[in-house]
Structures are given as structure tokens and as C-alpha cells.
N, C-alpha and C positions, 0 to 999 in steps of 0.2 A: 527275377527274370523279366526283362523288358519285352523280349520278342519270343514267340514260338520259332522253331528252327526253319520250317517251310511255311511260307505265307502265300495263300492263293491270291494271285493278282486280279484286281477288279472283280472280286467276289469268287468267281469259279475258274478263272483262267480261260484257256481255250475251250473248255468243256461246256460252257454255258454263255448266254448273252451277258456281256459285261455290265456290271453295276445293277444287277437285278436280284430279287429275292430267290429266284430259281437258282442263280449261281451260288448263293449262300447255302441253300439246301443240298446242292450237289457237293459242295466242298465238305459239308458236314458228313455226308454219306461216305465220302472218300476217307474220312478219318482226319481231315485237316483240323488243327487246333486254332489256326489263325487265318484271317482274311484281310484284304485291303480293298478299299473302295474310295471313290471321289465324291465330294459333296460341294454343290454349287447352289447359289440362290436363284429361285424364281423371282418374278417381278414383285411378289408380295413379301419377299424376304424370308421365305420358308426354304430350308435346304432340301434338295433332292439329289439322288444319286445319278450323276452323269459326268463324263470326262471332258467333253468338248464344250466350247462356248456356244456352238451351234448344234441343232438337233439332227441335222441331215444324215450323218454317218451311221448313227446307232438306233434311230427311232423312226416312226412313221411321220414325224413332224418336220417342219421346215423353219428356218430362221433362228433367232437368238434365244437362248435359254432365259436370259435376264429380262426379256421383253414379255414373257408369258407367265401368268401366275401358276402356283404349284398345283392348284386344283385341275387346271387344264393340262399341265405337264403330265400329271399322274394318270390321265386318260389315254396317253399315247402308247403305242405298241413299241416296246423296247426289246422284243425278242425275235420278231420275224426276220429281221435282217441277218441275224446269226444263223437261224435255221427255222424252217416252217414248223418244226415240232414245238417251237417256243412262241409261235404266233399268239399275240394277245397278252404276253407277259408285260406288265405295266412298268413305267418309270416309278420307282418307290421313293418315298420320303426318307430322309435320314432317320427320323423317328421310327418308322416301320423297320428299317434295316437294323438299327441297334436293338430294338425289341426282339427281333427274330434272332439276332446273334446271341442275346442273353438266353433265350429259350433253348437254343441249340448248343449252348456252352462254348461259343466261338469268341476268341479274342479278336478285336477289330482294330485295324489301323485306318483311321479316318483321315484321308487326305483333304485338307482344306483347299479347295480349287476355286479361287475367286475369278470371276470375269474381270476384264480390264477395268480398273478404277474402283473395284469393290473389295479391296483387300481387307480393310477394317471391318466393314459390315459382315463379310463372310466369316472372318475369324470369330467375331462376336456371336453370330447366330449359330454357327456350328458348335462352338464351345458351350453355349447355353443348352442346346439340345442334348449334347453328350453328357453334360453334368447332370441334367435332369433325369436321364435314364440310367446312367452309371454303367456298371459292368466292367469287364476287362477290356480296356481300350487305350489307344495312344493317338494323339493328334499329330499330323505332320503337314508340311507345306513347303513349296518353293518360295513362298512369300514370307520374309522375315516379319513384315508388318502384321500379316494375318496371325502369325504365331504369337507375337508380342501382345496383340489385342486378346487373343484366346487365353493367354496367361493371366491377364487382368480379369477377364470374365470368369475363368474357372481355374484358379491357381493350382489345385491339387492334381489336375490331369497331366499325365506325362506327355512330353512333346519331343518331336524329332525334326531336325532341319533337313530338308530335301535339297540336293544339288545334283548336277550331272557329274562333271569332274570335280574332285576335291579342290577347293580354292586355297590360296595361300593363307587367307584369314579365316579358315574353318573354325578355329577355336574361338575367335571373337564372335562369329555368327552363333555358335552354340551357346556361349555365355550371354549374348545379347538377347536371345530368344528364350533363355531358360530351358534349353533342350538337353535331354539326357542321352540323345543318340544322333548319329549322322547317317543319313540314307543317301547312297550315291549309285551311279551307274557302274555295274560290275566291270565293264570293258574299259573304264577310265581309272580304275583303282590300281595304284602301285603297291608293291609290298612295303615300301618305306612309309607310305601314307597310312596303310592299315596299321602298321606297328605304332606309328605316332598317335593315332586316334585311340587305340586300345591302351597304350601306355599312359595316356592322359586321363583314363578312367571313364571314357565314353563308350557306349555300345555302337556297333557298326553293322549296318544291313545294306544289302546290294540288290538292285533290280537290273534287268529282268533275266532270270537265270533259268534256262530251259533244258539243262542237261545235268545229270548226276555228277559227271566228271568235273564240270565247271564249279558246281556247288562244293564238291569235295576240296578243290583247290582253294576256294575262298574260305571255307571253314578252317583249313590248315593255316591260313594267314591270320586267323583270329576273328573273322567275320561272324557275327552272332546269328544272322538269319539271312535268307534270300527270299525274294518275291519271285514267284514262278507262275507262268501260264500253264505249266504241266505238273500240277500237284499229284497227278496219277502216277508219276514216275517213282514216287516214294510210298512205302508202306506206312500204315497209321503209326506204328511204333517208332518210326524214324522222324516223325513230324514234331 
């Protein structure tokens, strides 16, 4: 099995501040078996969990993630913008997140999220941390270059190519990056594409799915897993 069936998007979905350890703990309490989060480099080359290239939307900081070293990034509040109950929740390092996943028994989809021009460096650094900690995980990225570099750095780690709509050359992209799975937007996937990917022997997962009915439709098409902001819609036994 490459994926758990229901994967909490950005750690805890809508139930916690995104890309935080609090989100991982909430996902585990809900009975989630799998989580997804984003890893980007600070100025010192250390991967931290954050989605945007800038700090403004999700943290108490301002400016570019890539311009600030990880020690300073990890002092920022990444929880208060979600809800005051999470005020003071810090930006975690990838190392911290993967160690917590291991202790909680969570499978992790680590999205390699390079800032512009940092595709190779980010792929290498994320793969190095992931390989050192181990556990149940998969690396994914919209950047083919980042995935290729991660494969050189840590060949045994499974990989997935991220796309929005499934492109005509999807099979070439998977083979080029050594990926075992394709991750795509649920609303852009056709029944014919799903059948082609599955018949070719690749796993298929879709984002971001926030209703049980939509998930059931995708599973009927042969989709292996869905990323959801609402993991609370499923019981633990269904995940």
C-alpha cells in the first residue's frame, strides 16, 4: 500500500493551523493514518513546514521564507492566525514533524515545496532529512527536478508526481522522476485518465476532497487516496 485512504491535508486540515505539530496531533486523535505537509528551505538550507514562499498568510512573520534562517523561522507563531486557541504554535522543522509522525504512527506525504530557483537544493535537503529519520513516508512535488534530485539523494524513498490537471505526458513524468504515484486535482480528473493511470500500474491520489460523496465517486474510479481538509468526516476504521 502506497497511501492510506484518507490523508489529512497540511497536517490537520481545517481543524488546526496548517503545517504544524498541533495539526499532526489532532489528526492522530481523529484516527487518521496519514497526513500531508509542505517542506521549504530557510536561508540556512534547513527544511521547515510552510506552504507559501512568504510568511504573511500563516505566521506572525513577514517577508520571504528563503531569506530567514530556520532558527528564526521556528520562533514565529504559526497558530494564531488560524485561531487564538493555537497562539504560540511554532513553525516546525521537517525533522521535528517526521519524528512526531513516527512517534504517533502516522504515514507522511512530504511535499517538496521549493521556493523559486531552489528546486534542486530543496529536493536534496528534504530527501536527506527524510532518509535519516525514516518511517512510513512518501515524497511528492510539482517540481520534476526536485523529485529527480531527491531520488539521487535517497533512492529507496517512494515518490509521487504532483500535477493539477493530468497532462498528456503524465507517464513520461512518472518514469522521469521514478515516481510510483500520480497526485492530481480531483476536479480535473476524468474517468478515462483515472483508468489509464491505474491500468499502467501507478497509484493515483486526488486533492482536495472535502465531502464523502466526492471521495466515494473517486474511489469508484480507482483512486487510491484523497487529501482532505475534513478528515473528521470519516471514522477511524474508514481511513
